[in-house]
Every structure is written in C-alpha cells, then in structure tokens.
matplotlib code that plots the C-alpha trace (Angstrom):
import matplotlib.pyplot as plt

x = [100.6, 98.6, 97.3, 93.9, 92.7, 89.0, 87.0, 90.2, 90.0, 92.7, 93.5, 95.3, 96.8, 97.3, 94.3, 93.4, 95.7, 98.5, 99.7, 97.3, 94.2, 95.3, 96.0, 92.6, 90.9, 93.1, 92.4, 88.7, 88.6, 90.2, 87.5, 88.9, 87.1, 89.0, 89.4, 90.3, 92.2, 93.8, 93.5, 90.7, 87.3, 85.6, 88.1, 87.8, 84.0, 84.1, 86.4, 84.1, 81.1, 83.0, 83.8, 80.5, 79.4, 79.3, 83.0, 84.4, 84.9, 86.2, 87.7, 89.9, 93.1, 96.3, 99.0, 100.7, 97.6, 98.0, 94.6, 92.8, 94.7, 93.5, 89.9, 90.2, 91.4, 88.6, 86.0, 87.4, 87.2, 83.6, 82.5, 84.2, 85.0, 88.8, 91.8, 94.0, 96.3, 97.6, 99.4, 101.3, 101.6, 101.0, 103.9, 105.0, 108.1, 109.7, 108.2, 110.3, 113.2, 116.3, 119.5, 120.0, 121.7, 118.9, 115.8, 113.6, 113.9, 110.1, 109.6, 112.5, 111.1, 107.5, 108.6, 110.2, 107.2, 104.8, 107.0, 108.7, 106.9, 103.5, 104.3, 105.4, 102.2, 100.1, 101.8, 101.7, 98.0, 97.2, 99.6, 97.3, 94.8, 97.5, 99.0, 95.6, 94.6, 98.0, 97.9, 100.3, 101.8, 103.1, 105.3, 105.8, 109.5, 111.1, 114.1, 115.5, 115.9, 119.1, 119.9, 121.6, 119.0, 120.6, 117.9, 115.4, 117.4, 114.4, 112.5, 115.5, 116.1, 112.5, 112.4, 115.7, 114.1, 110.9, 113.0, 114.7, 111.3, 109.9, 112.8, 112.8, 109.0, 109.0, 111.5, 109.5, 106.1, 107.3, 106.7, 103.1, 102.5, 102.1, 104.3, 105.5, 107.0, 108.6, 107.4, 110.1, 108.4, 110.6, 109.6, 105.8, 103.5, 102.0, 102.1, 105.2, 107.5, 106.2, 109.1, 111.8, 109.7, 109.4, 107.8, 111.1, 113.7, 116.8, 115.5, 114.7, 118.2, 119.7, 117.4, 118.4, 122.1, 122.0, 120.0, 120.6, 117.7, 116.5, 116.1, 114.3, 111.4, 108.3, 105.7, 102.0, 100.4, 98.4, 101.6, 102.7, 99.3, 99.4, 102.8, 101.6, 98.6, 100.8, 103.2, 100.5, 99.2, 102.7, 103.5, 106.6, 109.4, 110.3, 108.3, 110.6, 108.9, 109.9, 112.3, 115.2, 115.9, 116.5, 120.2, 120.9, 119.3, 121.1, 124.5, 124.0, 127.2, 129.2, 127.2, 126.5, 130.1, 130.8, 127.7, 128.3, 131.8, 130.6, 128.1, 130.5, 133.1, 130.7, 131.2, 127.9, 125.9, 127.6, 126.8, 123.1, 123.1, 124.4, 121.8, 119.0, 120.3, 120.4, 116.9, 115.7, 117.4, 116.0, 112.5, 112.5]
y = [230.3, 227.0, 226.5, 225.0, 222.2, 222.8, 223.4, 223.2, 221.1, 218.5, 216.3, 213.0, 210.6, 207.0, 207.1, 203.5, 202.1, 202.7, 206.2, 207.9, 206.2, 206.8, 210.5, 210.9, 209.6, 211.8, 215.0, 214.3, 213.9, 217.3, 219.0, 218.9, 218.2, 215.3, 214.5, 210.8, 209.6, 206.3, 203.7, 201.6, 203.4, 200.7, 201.2, 205.0, 204.7, 202.5, 205.0, 207.9, 205.9, 205.3, 209.0, 210.3, 212.0, 215.6, 216.3, 213.7, 213.3, 210.0, 209.9, 207.2, 208.6, 207.3, 209.8, 209.2, 210.7, 214.5, 215.2, 213.1, 214.9, 218.2, 216.8, 215.9, 219.3, 220.9, 218.6, 219.4, 223.1, 222.8, 220.7, 222.5, 225.9, 225.4, 223.4, 224.3, 221.3, 218.6, 215.5, 213.8, 210.4, 207.7, 205.3, 201.8, 199.6, 196.8, 193.5, 191.4, 193.8, 193.3, 195.0, 197.5, 194.8, 192.3, 194.5, 194.6, 198.0, 198.7, 197.8, 200.1, 203.0, 202.4, 203.1, 206.4, 207.2, 206.9, 207.8, 210.8, 212.0, 211.1, 213.4, 216.1, 215.8, 215.9, 219.0, 220.8, 220.2, 221.5, 224.5, 227.2, 226.5, 226.2, 229.6, 231.3, 230.1, 230.4, 226.7, 223.9, 221.0, 217.8, 215.5, 212.0, 211.0, 208.4, 207.8, 206.4, 210.0, 210.0, 206.3, 203.8, 202.4, 199.0, 196.5, 199.5, 201.9, 203.1, 203.9, 205.7, 207.7, 208.8, 209.7, 211.7, 213.5, 214.2, 215.7, 218.1, 218.9, 219.8, 221.9, 223.9, 224.2, 225.6, 228.4, 229.2, 229.3, 231.7, 234.9, 233.7, 233.1, 229.4, 226.6, 223.1, 220.3, 216.9, 213.8, 211.2, 208.1, 205.3, 201.7, 201.6, 198.7, 198.8, 196.3, 198.1, 196.7, 193.1, 191.8, 192.7, 191.7, 188.0, 188.2, 187.5, 185.4, 186.9, 190.4, 190.0, 188.7, 191.7, 194.1, 192.5, 192.6, 196.2, 197.9, 198.0, 196.6, 199.9, 201.3, 198.3, 198.5, 199.5, 202.1, 202.2, 204.3, 206.1, 207.3, 208.7, 210.3, 212.0, 213.5, 214.6, 216.4, 218.1, 219.1, 220.6, 222.6, 223.9, 224.3, 222.3, 222.0, 218.5, 215.7, 212.9, 210.0, 208.3, 210.8, 208.3, 209.0, 212.7, 212.4, 210.3, 213.0, 215.8, 214.0, 212.4, 214.0, 212.1, 209.0, 208.1, 207.6, 205.5, 203.2, 202.9, 201.7, 199.2, 197.7, 197.7, 195.6, 193.3, 189.9, 188.4, 191.4, 190.9, 187.2, 187.9, 190.5, 187.9, 185.4, 188.0, 188.7, 185.0, 184.5, 187.3, 185.9, 182.4, 183.8, 185.6]
z = [66.8, 66.3, 62.8, 63.7, 61.5, 62.5, 59.2, 57.2, 54.0, 53.8, 50.8, 51.6, 49.0, 50.0, 52.3, 51.7, 54.4, 56.9, 57.6, 55.2, 56.6, 60.2, 59.4, 57.8, 60.9, 63.2, 61.2, 60.9, 64.7, 65.0, 62.9, 59.4, 56.2, 54.6, 50.9, 50.8, 47.8, 46.8, 44.1, 45.7, 45.6, 47.7, 50.6, 50.4, 50.4, 53.5, 55.3, 54.3, 55.7, 58.9, 59.3, 58.1, 54.9, 56.1, 56.2, 53.7, 50.0, 48.6, 45.1, 43.6, 42.1, 40.7, 41.5, 38.2, 36.5, 36.7, 35.1, 37.7, 40.4, 39.0, 38.9, 42.6, 43.6, 41.6, 43.3, 46.7, 46.1, 44.7, 47.7, 50.6, 49.1, 48.7, 49.8, 52.8, 53.3, 51.1, 52.4, 49.5, 51.1, 48.5, 48.1, 47.3, 47.9, 45.8, 46.9, 47.1, 47.8, 45.8, 44.6, 41.8, 39.7, 40.0, 39.9, 36.8, 35.3, 35.0, 38.7, 39.8, 37.7, 38.9, 42.5, 41.5, 39.3, 42.3, 45.3, 43.8, 40.7, 42.2, 45.2, 42.7, 40.7, 43.8, 45.1, 41.8, 41.3, 44.8, 44.9, 43.5, 46.3, 48.9, 47.9, 47.6, 51.1, 52.8, 53.5, 54.3, 52.4, 54.0, 51.9, 53.2, 52.9, 55.2, 57.3, 54.1, 52.9, 55.0, 55.5, 53.2, 50.8, 50.1, 48.7, 48.6, 46.4, 44.3, 47.5, 49.1, 45.9, 45.9, 49.6, 49.3, 46.4, 48.3, 51.1, 48.7, 47.1, 50.5, 51.5, 48.3, 48.5, 52.0, 51.0, 47.8, 49.6, 52.4, 50.3, 49.8, 53.5, 52.9, 54.3, 53.7, 55.8, 55.3, 57.2, 58.0, 59.5, 60.9, 60.4, 60.6, 60.9, 57.4, 54.5, 53.1, 55.8, 55.6, 53.5, 56.1, 59.1, 58.1, 54.7, 52.9, 54.8, 53.2, 53.3, 57.0, 57.7, 55.9, 57.8, 61.1, 60.2, 59.0, 61.7, 65.5, 67.4, 68.9, 65.4, 64.1, 66.5, 64.5, 65.4, 64.6, 61.8, 64.6, 66.2, 62.9, 62.3, 65.7, 64.9, 61.5, 62.9, 65.4, 62.6, 60.6, 63.5, 64.1, 60.4, 61.1, 58.5, 59.7, 61.4, 62.4, 64.2, 66.4, 67.9, 68.1, 64.4, 65.0, 65.9, 62.8, 60.7, 62.4, 62.2, 58.8, 57.4, 60.1, 60.6, 56.9, 55.8, 58.9, 58.5, 54.7, 55.3, 57.9, 55.5, 52.6, 54.6, 56.3, 54.7, 56.1, 54.7, 51.3, 51.3, 52.0, 49.2, 46.7, 48.0, 47.4, 43.9, 43.0, 44.3, 42.1, 39.1, 39.6, 39.8, 36.5]

ax = plt.figure().add_subplot(projection="3d")
ax.plot(x, y, z, "-o")
ax.set_aspect("equal")
plt.show()
C-alpha cells in the first residue's frame, strides 16, 4: 500500500543545498508540508519563498544542537499539527580529503559529530511524533557505508554507523506501526564531491585510480530526490541510487575483502596516498 505524502508533514535537515533541497522540492510537489532546516536561514527563506508559504516552514538549525532540534520539532507540530516523516540528511566531508594519519583531529571528529551524531540527534528529537503518527524515518547514509573509505574515513565511519542506526531503528519501530529506511546515494553532483572531481588534483587521481569508470559517473540530486520520495511512499528499508551499486551492497562480504586487497597492494595508489599526506602536512 502506498504511503501517500499528500498533507504529510516532513522535516528535512540539510535542505540548503544538494539532495536535501531537491528532496524538499520533490516532496512539496507531491503535496507534503515541508519543514526546511539547515544552517543558512537566508537560503531556507529563499527556498520557502520559491515553494510558497502555505506548506513550508523554514528554521535554521545546527544538527549538533539537540535543544534547537527539539524546538524545530515543536514548531512543526504547532504549525502543521504534527510530524509524519523526518529525513536526517545533513552531512559534511573533509575538504581537502586526507588520510587518518594526516587529518587534524578536530576536523575528523567534526565530520562524525555532524554526519553520525547529528543524524542520531535529529532522529531522537523526532521519534515521539513519528511513533505517535505511525510515520517514517529516512536516514541518509552513502555507498561509503559498504565501500572502502580511504581518504574519507570519518565520512565512511559515519555512514556505516548511520546504516546500523537505520537497521536497528526499523526493527524497533515495527511494534509501533512506524518504519525507517536508509538512503544510499552514489556520487551525486553536490559540493561534497568537488574535491575528487577536479577540486583537488591528488584526490582526483586517487578517486580515478580507486573506482571503475562506470561507478564514478555522478548522478543529479533530483534523481536521488525522486528515489527518496518513492522510498518514502513504499516505506522502503533501503534506497540505493543509482541501482548499479546494489550488487556491491548485496555482495559486500565477498567484494570488500577483494577490493581492499587490490587497493592495499597497488603501488600507484599508495604513492598517491603518501603525496596527499605530505600535502596536508605542508599546509599545517
């Protein structure tokens, strides 16, 4: 049975750009009331103006701030009568990317703080409403939840954690009649991927060396948004987009040890890693 988004109230974090913004537009077009959140109020206000005031609420929020998240959920319930869906989507990447040995500790921990603990705080704040209204949660992970995270370890750690959070949450929400699903986007044309698509010469070489050409092809945020809306309507446990990543997810127990070994023993890959580390050290 289709879970209609018409008149549903959907809270989206990270709605100031990329996947979050595209998903907000797609859900609003499907009849949802959208609660737009992110760190830039002016961008949120512009998006709300574009969509129209009747079915939008724009509130700046930092997902590391639990009290502010509680305030957003309360405001959504007061404005629209409740909250049916939450999309915990806010996330960042190291820029420039680098290795675990070379990264500054606060930068590494900040990625985990936003990409994993920010998702946890968003979900936790929304859960009473989701349970009460038998709603749905979407947690944005990544294909890095099941792929080697070299030069993006903090991001990969976070996304693997988000996957586990989503799986556990789905099981625990079942007795309440609510659901949860994990979104796994492939490489998407957002500012996050700029460093490995020409923004950083060494990172781009590593990316090209480490990924086969068919997997490197990026998709648009709109394509991810379409898949996300479809996943919400179906209450899907997993949304993997594009579909070419599905075999790698399904076969990860076989594929991962093989690809890890190839990377480990590739001298060119190792040389580029050392170059990236040296560049990071020289810029401190």
